[in-house]
N, C-alpha and C positions, 0 to 999 in steps of 0.2 A: 591562126589564121588571121584575126585580128592586129594581132602584133606585126605578123608580116604586111599587112595592108598600110599599117601605121607607119612602121621602118622606108615603105616605099614613099608614100607621102613626105615623108621628110627630106629622105634622098633626092625626090626631085624637086624639093623646094630649095634645098640647097643647091643642086646643080641651076636653077634657074635665079638664083638669089640675086633679087635686085636691092642694091643698097640704097635707093631714094624710098623702099618700101617701109625700108626699117626705119629710118627718120622719120616719116610719115607717122609710123606708127607708136614711135616714141615721144613726138610731138603731139599726136593725140591724146596720149594718157597724162600729159602735162609734166614728164620726166627730164628730168637734166641727164646727162651722159654718167656722172658718177652714180646716180641713183640706181641707173638700169644694170649697171656694173654689179652694182652691189645685189642687185636682185637676183643675178643669173650667175652670181659667183665668179667675175671676170674682172677687169681693170676698165678705165674710164680711156686708155688709151687703145684698148682691143675694141672696144666700142667705137672710138673714132674711126679703126681702120676699117671696121666693117661698114659704116656710113660712107667712108670714103672710098670704098670699091678697091683698098690696098689688099686686104685679107678677106677671104671668105671662110665664115665660120663653119666649125664642123656639126656634123648631123646633131649629137647632142647638145650643142650651143644653140643649133634652130630651133629646138626643142625648148628649152630653157628660154629663147628669148618669145618665142610665141603664148608660152604659158603666164609669163612676167610681164606683157603687154596684152593678155586677152584678146590674142586675135587665132585664128587658124594659120597652121604652118602655111597654107596655099598663099595666105595674104604677102607673103615676100617674095611671091614669084613674079618675075618680069612678065610684063604686056605692053599693051599699048599705053604711050605715053602721055602721065597727068597732065592737066591745065596749071600754068604758072597761075599764081595769085598774087607775085611781087607788088602789083598796082594797085593793092586795095586800101582804100580811104578808110582810115581808122581815124575816128574824132580827135582824138589827143595822143600822140607817140610816147608823150611824157606821164601819163596817168596810168597805164598799163605796162608790166617787165615783159620784156622780150619772149619768156616761157609763155606769158599767157597769150601774147600775139600769135605766137606760133601754134598753141593749141589750138585758137580760134580757127587761123587758116589750114591748120590742119582738117577740122570739121568741115571748114569750105572746099578743099579739094576732094573729100570723101562724098560730100554733098553734089559735087558737080561728076562724080562717077555713077551715082544714084542717078543723076538727071539724063545723062548719056545712054546709060543702060533702060532707063524707062521710054525714051525717044527712038529707041529702037522697036517699043513695042505699042506705043502710043503717040498721037498727035499732040501734043501742048501747043498753046495758043501762040501766035507767030509772033516774033520778037517786032515792037513797033513803038519806040521808044523816040521822040524828036531828037536833033544833035542841035544846039547851039553852043559852039564853043566860045568860051569867054578867056582871054588870055590870062594865065594866072598869077600875073604881075601887074593886073588892075584893081586898084585899092578902092575908089571911090567913084567907079563908072558907074552907067545905068546896064551893065552887062547882063549880071545877075536877074534883075527885075525882067527887062525885056527876056529874058531866058524863060523865066518861069509865067508869062505871058504867053509866050510861043506853047509852052508845055499844058497850059491850063487849058487852051484852044484846042489842042490836038486830045488830053487825055479826058478833061472834066467837061470841056463845053460848054455847060450851065453857068451862069454866073452865080455866087453866093458860096456858101461851104462845100466843100467836098465832101460828099458822105460818109465814104470809106476808104481809105488812103492803098489800104492794102489789097483790097480788090482792083482798084485802081492801077497797081502796079502790076498784079498777077494778070489783067485783061489784057495788056499788052507785051505779054510774055517775060515778066521780071519774075523770077524764082525768088520767092521770099520765105525766110525759115527763122526758127527762133533757135540761137545758141543753148547747148543742152547745159545745163547748172554748173559742170564744171570750167566754165567759162565766162561765171558770172562778174568779173572784173572788168570785163571789157564790153566797151559801149558798142551802140549800133556802126555797123561798117556795110561798106558796098563795092563789089567788084566788078567790072565793066568787062564781064569775058565775052570771050567770042565762043561760041555762037549765042551765047544765052547769059544776062546780067544776070546779078544776085545782091539780094540784101539779107543782111543780117541782123535781128533784134535781142536783145541780152533780156532773158526771164527776169531777172532781179530786179530789174527797173519796171516793175509792173506797174505803169503809170500810161492809164489810157490818152491822156493828153499830151505826156512826153512822147509815147512811142507814136502818134500820128506824125509829130514835128520831126522827131528822128527820120521817120519813112520819106518824108518830104525835101529832109534835107540829104537824104541817099539819095533820092532821085536827081536834086541837083547836080550833085557829083556825076551821075550816070549822063546827063544831058551837055553839061557843060565842061566837063573834065576827064575826057577820053583819053588825053595826053599828059596832062598835068601830074607833076610830080605829087605823089600823096604826103599828107601830113601836115603842109605848111600853113602856116597860120591866114594867110590871102584867101586861100584856097578855101580855107574851114570857114572863113568869114563870108565866102562867096557863098556857099552853099547855105548857110544861115540866111542871107541875105534872100537865097532863092526861095527857100522854104516859108520864112514870111509872105513872101508874096503870093506865090502858089495858093496857101492856106487862106490869107487874108487880104485880096486883091486890094490895092488901094482906091479904087474906081467904086469898091461896092462896101468898103467896111469904115472909109473915112469918117464919113457925117454920121456915124453909130457908136463913135468910140467917146467916151467922157472926158472931158480937160480937167476934170477933178478927179480924186479915187472915190469914186461913186461904186462902193464895192456893191451894191445889188444890181447897178447897171452891168457890172464887170461879171456876175456870175451869170447874168442873164445870157451875154454875150460868150461866154465859156460854153456854156449849153449849147447855144446855138450854133458855135463855128466849132466847137471841137476841138479847143486849143486852151490852153492855160491862160490865168489872171497874169500869170509874168509875163506870158507872151504878148498879151492883149496891152500893158503896159509898155512894153517895149514897142510893140507898133505904133500905139499913139505917141512915144517921144519922136519915133524916126518919122512919121507923117507929121510932125509938127503941130499935132493935134494937141499933146499936153507939154507944158512947157520944162525945163530939167531940172527947178526944184521941186516942180511938184510930182516929177516921175521919181527921184531920188527918194522924196518922203514917202512915198507909196511904197517903194522898195524896203526902204528902212520897216515901215510898219508891217510887209509881209515877213521878213526876217523875226521882228521881234514877237510876232504872234505866230511863229514856227510855220508858217504857212509857204515858206520856199521848200520844206519838206513834204508836206501835205497841206493841198490846198483846202478852202471849204467847200461843202458841196456834196452831193453823193457819187461813191463811184463807179466808173462803169468798168464792163469786161475789155480786155485788150481785143483788137482786132487780130481775128486769127487767120493765117495762111491757110487756104484748102486747096490749091492748084495741086501740088504734088501726093496730097492724101487722095484726093479724087481720082488720079491718074493712078494710083497705086491700086483702087479698088477698082478702077476698068482692066486692069491688067490682071489681078486674082481673080474676077470674075471669067476671065478668058483662057484662065489655067496657069498664069504664072505669080504662084503665091509670094508672100515677101521673102521667105528662106529662098526662095528659088533666084527672086530678083537681088539680094543680098548676093548670094553665089554670083551671078553674072557681072555685077558691081564692085567684087572682089572686097566688099566690105562687112564686117561681121553683123548678124541681125540684131543684135543688141544697139549698133550703131545708128542702123536703118531706123529702128524703133524710136530713138531718142531724138533724131533729125526730123523724122516722119510719124508722128505718135498717130496712135490708130483714135477715131472720131467716137 
């Protein structure tokens, strides 16, 4: 009976086979077509034809594909169209391979499926992120600074340090997730999806100070760059300037910054503002509190002492996202456990747990 049921599942999956789901599964596992072909005893050309929808795999091949990719055969079944992540803002397109970016985006795609399934069962915070469009070719204008001031007024309200960047994002309906370790060479990135934007962090860069800046940087993209082509140097510089003003407003911090490399003072400000010493030095330079020569010497000292990799001072635990974890707990209490939610979202339970770990 089990054999009959398995054969029926495979036949249904083949009949409703969605070529895009095969591509999604392959990218999720970080495989090239030739690697998948070798795993299932096929050819890269055949895999390409399956993914292009030119040819539909036989039942036996569907089973082998599912085993090789670690997904149930139902994963390949067609259904509601998935969201596009083509406009994702990656920090640097040259620092990661196409395979690595594809894998990160694949996790983003199934995360969007999980969120869509959750929103059928529970009310998530409404999306309320201000929009302040800055032209993507604006090199030295004040757009990013003004955008950050608008965002701070709307999201933070109070002057001074932002207590928790991740909670600030989640409170305004932004989905924040930590990428699984498989995508550890990808930097933080964001996607301004409709109806719910998403920000992804890299767990390999376990640096509290950097992660807060990354979060503010990605918020800058969501606020300023709804239609901007991602990956451009100017667009990334704008997000960097946005993050500096969002976390260290000029009118609040300028008088506190030292004119010289006062390491004790910088350490105190680091702890108070939740930003790195390197970011504080950069801010002092851009606000013209510290002259260029002093800044360069200070950065040289950071490098010579190994502080560019690990700055002095006690470590802090990363700011962790909780919105989806709490949502999963709510729906579980109402009778939809993780297995059932994974089935609704058409993702594996293992991938769901990777994206939204248990508390």
